[in-house]
Z-matrix of the N, CA and C atoms (Angstrom, degrees):
N
C 1 1.448
C 2 1.526 1 110.51
N 3 1.319 2 116.47 1 -38.22
C 4 1.466 3 120.12 2 179.64
C 5 1.519 4 110.25 3 -62.27
N 6 1.343 5 116.20 4 -39.26
C 7 1.456 6 120.69 5 179.60
C 8 1.528 7 110.23 6 -63.60
N 9 1.340 8 117.84 7 -38.78
C 10 1.455 9 121.51 8 179.19
C 11 1.527 10 111.03 9 -66.70
N 12 1.327 11 116.41 10 -40.01
C 13 1.471 12 120.22 11 179.19
C 14 1.525 13 110.34 12 -64.80
N 15 1.329 14 116.25 13 -43.51
C 16 1.474 15 120.29 14 179.30
C 17 1.531 16 109.87 15 -64.37
N 18 1.330 17 116.47 16 -43.11
C 19 1.466 18 119.99 17 178.83
C 20 1.523 19 110.83 18 -61.81
N 21 1.333 20 116.43 19 -43.55
C 22 1.464 21 120.21 20 178.35
C 23 1.523 22 111.34 21 -62.36
N 24 1.328 23 116.73 22 -40.55
C 25 1.462 24 120.62 23 179.44
C 26 1.526 25 110.70 24 -64.45
N 27 1.327 26 116.47 25 -40.62
C 28 1.470 27 120.17 26 179.04
C 29 1.528 28 110.02 27 -65.04
N 30 1.339 29 116.67 28 -44.25
C 31 1.466 30 119.97 29 179.67
C 32 1.525 31 111.70 30 -63.09
N 33 1.324 32 116.14 31 -45.29
C 34 1.463 33 119.21 32 179.05
C 35 1.525 34 111.57 33 -63.69
N 36 1.324 35 116.24 34 -38.06
C 37 1.460 36 119.80 35 178.01
C 38 1.512 37 112.19 36 -64.65
N 39 1.339 38 116.17 37 -41.14
C 40 1.466 39 118.98 38 -179.76
C 41 1.526 40 110.70 39 -69.66
N 42 1.322 41 116.79 40 -36.89
C 43 1.468 42 119.25 41 176.32
C 44 1.526 43 109.77 42 -64.50
N 45 1.316 44 116.56 43 -42.43
C 46 1.460 45 120.69 44 178.20
C 47 1.515 46 112.15 45 -61.65
N 48 1.333 47 116.70 46 -37.38
C 49 1.466 48 120.29 47 179.27
C 50 1.517 49 111.56 48 -68.45
N 51 1.334 50 117.34 49 -32.81
C 52 1.467 51 121.62 50 -179.53
C 53 1.523 52 112.45 51 -79.69
N 54 1.303 53 117.39 52 -23.58
C 55 1.469 54 121.40 53 -175.22
C 56 1.526 55 109.77 54 -85.41
N 57 1.309 56 115.55 55 81.59
C 58 1.463 57 119.86 56 -175.67
C 59 1.523 58 112.31 57 -74.43
N 60 1.324 59 117.16 58 -17.14
C 61 1.449 60 118.94 59 -176.93
C 62 1.522 61 112.78 60 -92.63
N 63 1.314 62 117.05 61 4.13
C 64 1.450 63 120.47 62 -179.68
C 65 1.524 64 110.31 63 -129.75
N 66 1.303 65 114.74 64 148.37
C 67 1.461 66 121.12 65 170.11
C 68 1.517 67 106.18 66 -106.49
N 69 1.296 68 115.28 67 157.85
C 70 1.452 69 119.44 68 -179.81
C 71 1.517 70 109.73 69 -120.75
N 72 1.311 71 115.22 70 133.24
C 73 1.449 72 121.26 71 176.31
C 74 1.522 73 106.67 72 -107.94
N 75 1.325 74 116.13 73 121.82
C 76 1.460 75 120.18 74 -178.55
C 77 1.520 76 112.37 75 -95.76
N 78 1.326 77 115.82 76 136.87
C 79 1.462 78 121.21 77 176.83
C 80 1.527 79 107.54 78 -120.20
N 81 1.315 80 115.49 79 126.03
C 82 1.459 81 122.09 80 -176.70
C 83 1.528 82 109.97 81 -89.13
N 84 1.337 83 115.69 82 130.22
C 85 1.465 84 121.99 83 177.67
C 86 1.526 85 108.62 84 -127.28
N 87 1.323 86 116.17 85 131.43
C 88 1.458 87 120.76 86 175.69
C 89 1.519 88 108.54 87 -101.44
N 90 1.322 89 115.67 88 133.26
C 91 1.461 90 121.61 89 -178.74
C 92 1.526 91 108.87 90 -127.80
N 93 1.314 92 115.00 91 136.63
C 94 1.466 93 119.57 92 176.63
C 95 1.526 94 108.04 93 -98.78
N 96 1.318 95 115.78 94 124.97
C 97 1.455 96 121.56 95 179.23
C 98 1.521 97 110.28 96 -80.07
N 99 1.329 98 116.49 97 166.27
C 100 1.463 99 120.90 98 -179.93
C 101 1.528 100 111.83 99 -65.00
N 102 1.334 101 115.95 100 -21.38
C 103 1.469 102 119.78 101 178.64
C 104 1.528 103 111.84 102 -80.64
N 105 1.332 104 117.03 103 -5.46
C 106 1.455 105 121.27 104 -179.96
C 107 1.520 106 113.54 105 95.97
N 108 1.318 107 117.58 106 -7.00
C 109 1.467 108 120.92 107 178.46
C 110 1.522 109 109.73 108 -79.91
N 111 1.310 110 115.43 109 146.64
C 112 1.466 111 121.86 110 175.61
C 113 1.521 112 109.36 111 -102.63
N 114 1.315 113 115.12 112 136.67
C 115 1.466 114 119.82 113 173.61
C 116 1.516 115 108.16 114 -125.33
N 117 1.317 116 115.49 115 156.05
C 118 1.461 117 121.56 116 177.31
C 119 1.522 118 108.78 117 -113.28
N 120 1.298 119 115.34 118 132.85
C 121 1.462 120 121.15 119 178.76
C 122 1.523 121 107.37 120 -121.85
N 123 1.326 122 115.22 121 132.39
C 124 1.466 123 120.63 122 176.11
C 125 1.527 124 107.48 123 -105.91
N 126 1.310 125 115.46 124 118.98
C 127 1.458 126 121.32 125 177.27
C 128 1.515 127 107.41 126 -102.14
N 129 1.341 128 115.09 127 126.39
C 130 1.457 129 119.92 128 -178.05
C 131 1.524 130 110.21 129 -102.90
N 132 1.323 131 115.15 130 138.79
C 133 1.455 132 122.05 131 177.98
C 134 1.518 133 108.44 132 -117.37
N 135 1.337 134 116.47 133 134.00
C 136 1.456 135 120.38 134 178.33
C 137 1.521 136 110.35 135 -75.47
N 138 1.317 137 114.98 136 135.28
C 139 1.463 138 121.31 137 175.33
C 140 1.526 139 106.46 138 -128.15
N 141 1.349 140 117.03 139 116.67
C 142 1.470 141 118.33 140 -178.81
C 143 1.524 142 111.14 141 -64.20
N 144 1.327 143 115.82 142 138.42
C 145 1.458 144 121.37 143 174.87
C 146 1.520 145 109.38 144 -74.98
N 147 1.316 146 116.25 145 151.69
C 148 1.464 147 120.83 146 178.17
C 149 1.519 148 111.20 147 -61.84
N 150 1.324 149 116.76 148 -38.02
C 151 1.464 150 119.76 149 -178.88
C 152 1.523 151 110.75 150 -64.33
N 153 1.338 152 116.45 151 -32.50
C 154 1.464 153 120.04 152 177.47
C 155 1.523 154 110.24 153 -63.76
N 156 1.339 155 116.69 154 -45.62
C 157 1.462 156 120.22 155 -179.42
C 158 1.524 157 110.96 156 -65.26
N 159 1.350 158 117.09 157 -39.53
C 160 1.462 159 120.39 158 177.30
C 161 1.526 160 110.60 159 -64.29
N 162 1.323 161 116.12 160 -41.98
C 163 1.458 162 121.14 161 179.89
C 164 1.526 163 110.33 162 -64.49
N 165 1.329 164 116.61 163 -41.22
C 166 1.464 165 121.04 164 178.90
C 167 1.522 166 110.49 165 -62.21
N 168 1.325 167 117.12 166 -43.18
C 169 1.464 168 121.48 167 178.62
C 170 1.518 169 110.60 168 -63.94
N 171 1.319 170 116.59 169 -41.77
C 172 1.463 171 121.21 170 179.28
C 173 1.530 172 110.84 171 -63.26
N 174 1.320 173 116.63 172 -42.77
C 175 1.472 174 120.58 173 179.36
C 176 1.518 175 110.31 174 -64.27
N 177 1.340 176 117.53 175 -42.04
C 178 1.461 177 120.55 176 178.32
C 179 1.523 178 111.41 177 -62.24
N 180 1.331 179 117.07 178 -40.91
C 181 1.460 180 121.38 179 178.90
C 182 1.529 181 110.19 180 -64.09
N 183 1.339 182 116.72 181 -45.18
C 184 1.465 183 120.51 182 179.10
C 185 1.522 184 111.46 183 -61.72
N 186 1.333 185 117.05 184 -41.98
C 187 1.459 186 120.41 185 179.22
C 188 1.528 187 111.45 186 -64.71
N 189 1.322 188 116.12 187 -38.90
C 190 1.469 189 119.73 188 177.97
C 191 1.526 190 110.55 189 -62.90
N 192 1.330 191 116.47 190 -42.85
C 193 1.473 192 120.01 191 178.44
C 194 1.525 193 111.12 192 -63.90
N 195 1.319 194 116.57 193 -41.10
C 196 1.465 195 119.99 194 179.09
C 197 1.523 196 111.21 195 -63.43
N 198 1.334 197 116.33 196 -43.49
C 199 1.464 198 119.81 197 179.53
C 200 1.524 199 109.98 198 -61.32
N 201 1.342 200 117.10 199 -43.96
C 202 1.462 201 120.10 200 178.91
C 203 1.523 202 111.49 201 -62.84
N 204 1.332 203 116.75 202 -41.58
C 205 1.468 204 118.78 203 179.92
C 206 1.524 205 110.95 204 -67.37
N 207 1.333 206 117.84 205 -35.49
C 208 1.470 207 120.77 206 177.36
C 209 1.528 208 110.46 207 -67.52
N 210 1.332 209 116.51 208 -39.02
C 211 1.461 210 119.37 209 178.05
C 212 1.529 211 110.61 210 -64.24
N 213 1.338 212 116.38 211 -42.14
C 214 1.470 213 119.78 212 177.88
C 215 1.518 214 110.51 213 -63.57
N 216 1.351 215 116.19 214 -40.15
C 217 1.449 216 120.20 215 179.85
C 218 1.539 217 110.19 216 -64.39
N 219 1.336 218 117.04 217 -41.00
C 220 1.461 219 120.48 218 178.27
C 221 1.531 220 111.29 219 -64.95
N 222 1.334 221 116.35 220 -39.55
C 223 1.462 222 119.53 221 177.17
C 224 1.521 223 110.73 222 -62.50
N 225 1.317 224 116.79 223 -42.20
C 226 1.460 225 121.43 224 178.97
C 227 1.531 226 110.56 225 -64.36
N 228 1.332 227 116.83 226 -44.09
C 229 1.467 228 120.19 227 179.03
C 230 1.528 229 111.26 228 -63.76
N 231 1.324 230 116.68 229 -39.18
C 232 1.468 231 119.69 230 177.38
C 233 1.527 232 111.37 231 -64.63
N 234 1.335 233 116.43 232 -39.30
C 235 1.465 234 120.24 233 177.43
C 236 1.530 235 110.50 234 -64.97
N 237 1.333 236 116.43 235 -42.73
C 238 1.469 237 120.21 236 178.63
C 239 1.522 238 110.02 237 -62.77
N 240 1.334 239 117.03 238 -42.31
C 241 1.468 240 120.82 239 179.60
C 242 1.527 241 110.61 240 -62.73
N 243 1.337 242 116.08 241 -41.55
C 244 1.469 243 120.49 242 178.71
C 245 1.518 244 110.34 243 -63.93
N 246 1.340 245 116.53 244 -46.52
C 247 1.472 246 120.29 245 178.62
C 248 1.528 247 111.17 246 -62.09
N 249 1.318 248 116.52 247 -40.84
C 250 1.466 249 120.87 248 179.37
C 251 1.528 250 110.59 249 -63.39
N 252 1.309 251 115.49 250 -40.90
C 253 1.461 252 120.17 251 178.71
C 254 1.527 253 110.73 252 -63.35
N 255 1.351 254 117.06 253 -41.91
C 256 1.468 255 121.58 254 178.09
C 257 1.522 256 111.07 255 -63.18
N 258 1.339 257 116.69 256 -41.87
C 259 1.464 258 120.68 257 179.31
C 260 1.525 259 110.16 258 -64.20
N 261 1.319 260 116.45 259 -42.77
C 262 1.477 261 119.80 260 178.94
C 263 1.533 262 111.05 261 -63.05
N 264 1.325 263 117.02 262 -37.82
C 265 1.465 264 119.67 263 177.29
C 266 1.521 265 111.42 264 -65.28
N 267 1.344 266 117.05 265 -40.87
C 268 1.467 267 120.23 266 178.98
C 269 1.519 268 111.10 267 -66.29
N 270 1.346 269 117.01 268 -36.75
C 271 1.460 270 119.71 269 179.49
C 272 1.532 271 110.85 270 -68.94
N 273 1.305 272 117.58 271 -32.52
C 274 1.464 273 120.40 272 -179.95
C 275 1.520 274 111.95 273 -73.99
N 276 1.345 275 117.43 274 -23.89
C 277 1.474 276 119.37 275 179.27
C 278 1.480 277 108.54 276 -76.05
């Protein structure tokens, strides 16, 4: 069981180190085991950083602008295709 707890702590620590967009708030809990020994457990809660939320909003705004520009580009290409088709029909007559 001790090996599992250590492994879990290592995994959680490595995940915490990789999660640059979150801060962690640790809460200490003391638990008494049936054998009478006391252990301390730290439970960490993710708290999003403000910069993460700003970055997320910025990315959403950029994606929205890109989608709109792609839609405009598709409309323009469709208009060009329609005009080209009309010109080809006139040339064939």
